[in-house]
N, C-alpha and C positions, 0 to 999 in steps of 0.2 A: 466528552462522553458521547456514545452513540445510543440512541433509543429509537426502536422501531415498534410502533403500536398498531396492531390490526392492519398490517400492510398487505394489500393485494395489488397485483399488476397483471392486467390483461391487455395484450397487444391488439391492434386493429384487426389482425387476421383471426382473432379469437383465441390465440394461445394464452393460457393462464400461466405466467412465468413464476409468480409468487402467490402463495395462498395463506392468508391470515398469519403473517410472520410477526411474532412478538419476541424481541430480544433487547437486552441492555448490555452494553460493554462499557465498563467503567474506565476512567482515566488511568493510564499506566498498566493496563492489562496487555497480555500477549495471547492472541486468540487465533487458532487455526480454523479455517472454514473448509470443510471437505464435502465431497459428494460426487456422483457420477456426472459425465457430460450431459448437459441439458437439464441439470437439476435446478438451475436458477441462480447459480453463484455469480455469473457475469451480470445478470440483471440487478442483483443486490448491490454489486460494486458500482454499477452505473448510477444507481439511485443515491448512494452515499456521496458520489461526486457531482450530483445534481445534473447528470446527463440524461436521466429519465425521471419522470415523476410517477408516484403511485397512482393507481386508479382510485383506490380508497386507502385511508389510513394516514398515519402521521410519522414523519421521520425527523429526528433531531440529531444534528452532528455539530459538536463543538459550540453548542449554544445557538446554532442557527436552525430555525424551523424551515425545512427545505420546501415544503409545499406553499409557504407564504413568503419566501425570501425575495427581497427586492433585487432587481437586476444589478443595481450598483453595488450590492453587497456580495454578489457571487465571487468576484475576485478575492475578497477577504476570506470567504469560506475556503476557496481552493488554495490560498497561501497557507492556510492552517493544516493542509493535508499534503503529504508527500506521497507520490505514487511510483512504484517500481513494477515494471512489466517484464514478462518472460522474454520478449524479443529486444530488450535493452532500450530501443528507440533513441540511440545516439545519433547525432547529426554527423554524417561521414566526412563532411568538409571542414569540420572544426576539430581542433585538438582536444585533449582531455580537459585542460584548464577551461577552454572556452565553452565546452559542452556543459560544464558545471556552472560557469558564470552566466550562461544564457538564461538559466532559471531566475537569476537575479535581475538581469537587464530587462526582461519583459515585465518586471514589476517596478521598474524605475528606481532601483537601488543605485546609489551614487558609485562612481568609479572607485573612490577611496574605500568605500565599504566592501565593494567586490574584491579589491586587492587584499583586504583583511580577511574576509570570510573564506574565499575559495582555497587558499593554501592551507588554512586550518582544517577544512573539511577533507581535502585530499590527504593530508597527513593522518587524519582520523581513520580513513579507510585504507591506509597503507600505500597510497599511490602518489605521494609528493614527487617521487623521482620519475614519474611518467607524465608529468604535467604537459609536456610539449609533444607527446606521442599522439599519433592519429589513431582512431578506433581500430583500423585494420592492422595496426602494428602491435596490438595487445591481445591477450588471450580472452576467451569467453568469460572466464571468471573475473578477469580484470575489468572487462566491459561492464559486467554486472555491478562491480564495485563503483565504477563511475556513475552508473545509473542510480545507485544507492546514495552516492555523494550528492548528486543532483537533487534527489528527493529530500535530503537532509539540509541543504544549504540555506533554505528559508526558515530553518528552526521550527518545523511543524510540530504540532502536538500529537498528530496522528499520521502513521505511515500505513498505507494500504499496499500490500505486495501481492500481485496477481501472478501466481506460478513463477516466482522469481528464480527458482533453481531448475526450471524445465529445460534450459538449453546449455547447462554447464555440467562438467563431469562430477562424479561423486565426491572426490576430494575437495573440489572448490565449493560444492554444495554445502558441506559442513563448515567451511570457512565463512561463507556468506551467512549461514545460520548463526554461527557464534558471534559474528559481528552484529547481527540484528538483536541477539540476546543482550549484548553489551549496551546497545542503544536503548533497548527497553528498560534496562536497569537504571538509567538516569531519568526515567519517567515518561518516555515517549510511548504512546499506545501503538501496538503493532497488530494489524489485522492481516493475516496471511492466508491466501487461497492456495491450496496445494492438492495434488493427486498422490503425492509421495508419502505413503503410509509409514515408511521407515522413519521419516523425519518426525512424524506425529508421535510415533512410538518412542523414539529416542529422546525427544525434548518434551518433557512432561508439562504441557501447557493445556489451557482450556481448549476443548474441541467442540465446535458446533457443526453438526452434520445436516445437510440439506438434501432432500430428495423429492422429486415431483413438485418443486416449488414451495415445499413446507419444511420447517425445522423438525427433524425427526428425532434428534437427540442433542443434548447440551451437557457435556461432561466437564465439570469444573476442574481446575488445576489440582486442588487438594485431593479430590477423589482419584485422579490419575496417579498421584504419588502413593496412594494407599496400597 
């Protein structure tokens, strides 16, 4: 679960990026975060990943209180979160298999477990046949599926997707979205930042709008279906 209580963030230059943000996202929800550039979306994501701390307020993510988390527990927090970025962030010198396996190796997972998990995840995202391909040899949509596989391989309870469809064509966009919907159906919480209003309209999920650092609307899924 994500819970932000009276969260404010002011940077050293005086910019107030978040203003009294209060929100709760329950386990298993699929939530879109929308808003214009500069609204505070990136700051919010950085806070959930413990890359930034609030100036005031409290943040809970997956039972970790981020303002008081011990340094030794930060890796545990981050293993519980899978992150998917707009620019894929694949390692160009590694093939598809090794890009996914890398997420396990850095957490000291055994070679035996890596050999079990990586093929399973690649099959889940439809890329088992591309395991030996290099990133430059596959399409943008396939690269994003590799990035999603990498986010999934540690079996996180939460996936944060930051503009994951921004660099792929419309057909692949809907394939990625359908895949994320299926992942959500098995209980994984999905928090997706997007500028693509067509996706928000098509997929009737909860929508939280941020503007000027504040939550300006929060439309639940059941109201969107009405």
